[in-house]
C-alpha positions in Angstrom: -17.4 -60.5 34.4 -15.2 -58.2 35.9 -12.1 -59.6 37.9 -11.8 -56.4 40.1 -8.7 -54.8 38.0 -7.9 -53.1 34.6 -10.3 -53.3 32.2 -9.8 -55.6 29.0 -7.8 -53.7 26.3 -10.5 -52.4 23.6 -8.6 -54.0 21.2 -10.6 -56.3 18.3 -10.5 -59.8 19.7 -8.9 -62.6 17.7 -10.3 -65.0 16.1 -10.1 -68.4 18.7 -10.3 -72.2 16.9 -12.9 -74.3 17.3 -13.3 -76.1 20.5 -11.3 -73.8 22.2 -13.1 -70.7 23.1 -12.2 -69.2 26.4 -14.8 -68.9 29.4 -16.3 -65.7 30.0 -16.5 -64.2 26.1 -19.1 -62.2 24.7 -21.2 -62.7 21.7 -21.4 -66.4 19.9 -23.7 -69.7 20.7 -22.0 -72.3 23.1 -20.4 -75.2 21.8 -19.5 -78.4 23.5 -16.3 -79.8 24.3 -13.4 -79.6 26.1 -13.0 -75.7 27.6 -16.2 -74.4 27.5 -17.6 -72.3 30.2 -19.9 -72.4 33.5 -22.9 -74.6 32.9 -22.5 -76.6 30.1 -24.8 -79.4 29.0 -24.1 -82.8 29.5 -21.2 -84.2 28.4 -19.1 -80.9 28.5 -15.9 -80.4 30.9 -17.2 -77.9 33.0 -17.5 -77.5 36.8 -19.9 -79.9 38.6 -20.7 -82.0 34.8 -19.9 -85.8 34.1 -16.3 -87.7 34.5 -13.4 -85.5 35.9 -15.3 -82.8 37.6 -14.2 -82.3 41.1 -15.7 -84.1 44.0 -17.3 -86.5 41.2 -16.5 -90.6 40.8 -14.2 -90.6 37.7 -15.4 -92.8 34.8 -14.4 -95.7 36.2 -16.2 -95.6 39.3 -13.1 -95.4 41.3 -12.8 -93.1 44.4 -13.3 -89.8 44.0 -10.0 -87.4 43.0 -10.6 -84.5 45.7 -8.6 -81.2 45.3 -5.6 -81.2 46.9 -3.5 -78.2 45.2 -0.7 -80.5 43.9 -1.4 -80.5 40.3 0.4 -79.0 38.1 -0.8 -75.4 37.9 -1.8 -75.8 41.7 -5.4 -77.0 40.6 -7.5 -80.4 40.2 -4.8 -83.4 40.4 -3.9 -85.2 37.0 -7.0 -87.9 36.4 -4.1 -90.7 35.8 -0.2 -90.9 37.1 2.1 -89.2 34.9 -0.5 -87.3 32.8 -0.8 -83.3 33.2 -3.9 -81.6 35.4 -6.6 -80.3 33.1 -6.4 -76.5 32.7 -9.8 -75.2 34.4 -9.3 -71.6 32.6 -8.3 -72.6 29.0 -7.1 -69.4 27.1 -5.7 -67.6 30.4 -2.3 -66.5 31.1 -0.5 -67.6 33.9 -1.1 -70.0 36.8 -3.7 -68.6 38.0 -7.7 -67.1 37.5 -6.5 -63.8 36.2 -5.6 -62.8 33.0 -1.9 -61.1 32.3 -2.5 -58.0 32.1 1.1 -56.6 31.4 1.5 -58.9 28.4 -1.9 -57.7 27.1 -1.1 -54.1 27.6 2.4 -54.4 25.8 0.4 -56.1 23.0 -1.7 -53.3 22.8 0.9 -50.4 22.5 2.6 -52.5 19.8 -0.5 -52.6 17.9 -0.6 -48.6 18.0 2.9 -47.8 17.8 2.7 -50.1 14.4 -0.5 -48.1 13.1 1.5 -44.7 13.9 4.4 -45.7 11.8 2.4 -47.0 9.5 0.2 -43.5 9.0 3.5 -41.0 9.5 5.0 -43.5 6.5 1.8 -42.9 4.4 2.0 -39.2 5.4 5.2 -38.6 3.9 5.0 -40.8 0.9 2.1 -38.9 -0.2 3.6 -35.4 -0.1 6.6 -36.7 -1.9 3.9 -38.1 -4.4 2.0 -35.2 -4.8 5.5 -32.9 -5.1 6.2 -35.0 -7.7 3.6 -34.9 -9.6 3.4 -31.0 -9.3 7.0 -31.1 -10.5 6.3 -33.6 -13.9 3.2 -31.0 -14.9 5.2 -27.8 -14.8 7.9 -29.4 -16.9 5.5 -31.1 -19.2 3.5 -27.8 -19.6 6.7 -25.5 -19.9 5.3 -23.1 -17.7 7.8 -21.4 -15.4 7.1 -19.4 -11.8 5.3 -16.3 -11.8 8.6 -14.5 -10.7 10.3 -15.6 -14.3 7.5 -14.0 -15.9 7.8 -10.4 -13.6 11.7 -10.4 -14.6 12.4 -11.3 -11.2 14.2 -14.7 -12.2 17.6 -13.3 -11.7 18.3 -11.7 -8.2 19.6 -8.3 -8.3 23.3 -7.9 -9.3 23.2 -11.7 -11.0 24.8 -12.0 -14.5 22.7 -14.3 -17.1 24.9 -16.5 -18.8 23.4 -15.2 -21.9 22.9 -11.7 -21.0 25.8 -8.5 -20.4 25.6 -7.1 -17.1 23.1 -4.4 -16.6 25.0 -1.1 -15.5 24.2 0.1 -11.6 22.3 3.6 -12.1 24.5 6.2 -11.2 23.6 9.8 -9.5 25.4 13.0 -10.1 26.4 14.5 -7.2 25.8 18.2 -8.6 22.3 19.6 -7.5 20.5 20.7 -10.7 20.3 24.4 -10.9 17.0 25.8 -9.9 14.3 27.0 -12.5 15.1 30.4 -13.7 13.2 33.1 -11.9 11.3 35.4 -14.2 12.2 38.7 -12.0 15.7 38.2 -12.7 14.7 38.9 -16.4 13.0 41.9 -16.2 15.9 43.2 -13.7 18.5 42.6 -16.0 18.7 44.6 -19.4 20.9 42.2 -20.4 18.2 39.0 -20.1 14.9 41.5 -20.9 15.7 41.5 -24.6 11.8 40.4 -25.8 10.1 43.1 -27.9 9.0 46.0 -25.9 5.4 47.9 -27.5 2.8 49.4 -26.2 0.1 46.7 -27.9 2.4 44.1 -26.9 2.4 45.2 -23.5 -1.5 46.7 -23.6 -3.1 44.0 -25.9 -6.9 44.0 -27.2 -9.7 46.6 -27.2 -11.1 45.3 -23.5 -9.8 44.4 -20.1 -11.7 42.6 -17.3 -10.2 42.6 -13.7 -12.3 41.1 -11.1 -15.7 41.0 -13.2 -15.1 45.0 -14.0 -15.1 45.2 -17.8 -13.1 48.6 -19.2 -12.9 49.7 -22.7 -9.5 50.5 -23.8 -8.8 54.0 -25.5 -5.2 55.3 -26.9 -1.9 53.6 -26.4 1.5 55.3 -27.1 5.0 54.9 -26.9 8.0 57.3 -26.8 11.8 57.2 -25.5 11.0 60.9 -24.4 10.1 60.2 -21.0 9.8 63.7 -19.9 7.4 64.6 -22.5 4.7 62.5 -21.3 4.4 63.5 -17.7 2.9 66.5 -15.1 4.7 68.2 -12.9 8.1 67.4 -11.8 7.9 63.8 -12.6 10.2 64.3 -16.0 12.8 65.2 -13.9 12.8 62.2 -11.8 12.7 59.7 -15.0 15.0 61.7 -16.6 17.6 61.9 -13.7 17.2 58.0 -13.2 17.7 57.2 -16.9 14.4 56.6 -18.1 15.1 55.0 -21.6 11.3 54.4 -22.8 7.7 54.9 -21.4 4.5 53.3 -22.7 1.1 54.3 -22.1 -2.8 53.6 -22.7 -6.0 54.8 -21.5 -9.3 52.7 -20.1 -12.8 53.9 -19.2 -15.4 52.5 -17.2 -18.5 54.0 -15.9 -17.2 57.2 -16.5 -14.1 57.0 -14.6 -10.9 57.3 -17.0 -7.4 55.9 -16.2 -3.8 56.3 -18.0 -1.3 53.6 -17.1 2.0 54.6 -18.3 5.0 52.3 -17.5 8.5 53.9 -17.9 11.7 51.3 -18.4 14.7 52.1 -16.6 18.3 50.6 -17.2 18.6 49.0 -13.9 16.1 47.6 -11.0 17.4 50.2 -8.5 17.2 53.0 -10.7 13.0 51.9 -11.1 13.2 51.5 -7.3 14.2 55.3 -6.8 12.1 56.9 -9.4 9.3 55.1 -7.9 10.4 56.6 -4.4 11.1 60.3 -5.6 8.4 60.0 -8.3 6.2 64.0 -7.9 3.6 65.1 -10.2 2.3 62.1 -12.5 1.8 60.4 -15.8 0.0 62.4 -18.6 -3.4 61.6 -19.5 -3.7 60.2 -22.6 -7.0 61.1 -24.6 -8.3 60.1 -27.8 -10.1 56.6 -29.7 -13.3 58.2 -28.3 -12.2 59.4 -24.8 -12.1 63.5 -24.6 -9.5 65.3 -22.3 -9.7 64.5 -18.6 -7.5 65.2 -15.8 -6.7 68.8 -16.6 -6.7 71.6 -14.3 -8.9 69.5 -11.6 -7.6 66.6 -9.1 -7.1 63.5 -9.9 -5.7 60.1 -8.3 -2.2 59.6 -9.0 -0.1 56.5 -7.7 3.4 54.9 -8.8 5.1 51.6 -8.2 8.3 49.5 -9.6 8.9 46.1 -10.1 11.8 45.2 -11.8 13.4 47.7 -14.0 9.8 48.7 -14.4 8.5 51.9 -13.1 4.4 52.1 -13.6 2.2 54.9 -13.1 -1.5 55.6 -12.9 -3.7 58.9 -13.1 -7.3 58.2 -12.7 -10.6 60.9 -12.6 -13.5 61.4 -13.7 -14.3 61.8 -17.8 -16.5 65.1 -17.6 -13.4 66.3 -15.3 -15.2 66.5 -11.9 -12.9 66.3 -9.0 -12.0 63.2 -7.1 -12.9 63.6 -3.4 -12.1 60.0 -1.2 -15.4 59.6 -1.0 -15.4 58.5 -4.7 -14.7 54.8 -4.6 -15.3 54.0 -8.4 -11.8 56.0 -8.8 -9.8 54.1 -6.6 -10.8 50.8 -7.6 -10.2 51.8 -11.2 -6.9 52.7 -10.1 -5.9 50.0 -8.5 -7.2 47.6 -11.2 -5.0 49.1 -13.7 -2.3 49.1 -11.3 -2.3 45.5 -10.6 -2.9 45.1 -14.9 0.8 46.9 -15.6 1.9 44.8 -12.9 0.3 41.5 -14.0 1.6 42.5 -17.3 5.3 43.3 -16.6 5.7 39.7 -14.7 4.3 38.2 -17.9 7.2 39.7 -19.7 10.0 37.9 -17.0 8.0 34.9 -17.0 8.0 34.2 -20.8 11.4 34.8 -21.2 12.5 32.6 -17.9 10.5 29.7 -19.8 12.1 30.2 -23.5 15.4 30.4 -21.2 14.7 27.1 -19.4 13.4 25.1 -22.5 16.3 26.5 -24.3 19.9 23.5 -25.4 22.4 24.3 -22.9 20.2 25.9 -20.0 
């Protein structure tokens, strides 16, 4: 039943005592007695029923008690002088038929506040309980945090009570020296002290360059530099202080090439000999290779690296004249010149590596 105002708060109804059920309550069976709702069975106190109702004779057959509004609550008059008038709406708050909405709302809000406080307090208590259980388990099992296992238990720079302070890393402000340069060792006679022989400079019996195989012939070494030259090369070598000449001959597809390496006291001397070269290195026969580049045209070339100058003379083994169309001769000359360069540089690299690994270097 609605009264046109706010609805009843949706809270659980408090149990009422027997015989005090308020009118309009949902649910249970109707009971006889004082305070029942409309339409009660005879003997109740509802409107229009039995004695005491409005506009009906009293139990003594006296005059009817008309409604006058003079009762204690502004309702029916008291049936007896001095007695309180009956309450037509038992359980309702206030003097009228409308419930006290403010009181009901305050009660509901108070219950909600108590519920929230209980939930918050319960959550805090549960959190503290879980933390205490975890801490107890860690202490009981003797385990520590992972940072302690990884050496992260002590902050950087801190000192453990049982350990000495760890020294801080130090760095030198002096830059380390650069690694030795192989060219320095093949340019300076004071550093270039490794043994130097024809077999050491031209090892093995075969040579392969870019997939092209060469067979090695004879080798030689001499300190008489001019004796192993043709044309004006001897004088050039002598004038620049040549100390030794090492030679070797290689053969491939009918082309023979002699490569000669001249050793000088300095890089500048070797460079001058290369630039002023005339004539060529004398071809070296022997070890299965006949005379070649005698009274014919051959290909002569010269170059230098460090204190070494190297020369090549290439031609046909049968004495045929070399022309610009003979590409095989040019290729063989290039192969042997590259081989000589690589061998001289490897000599410098070997000595530089040895110096880098020596104590004090």
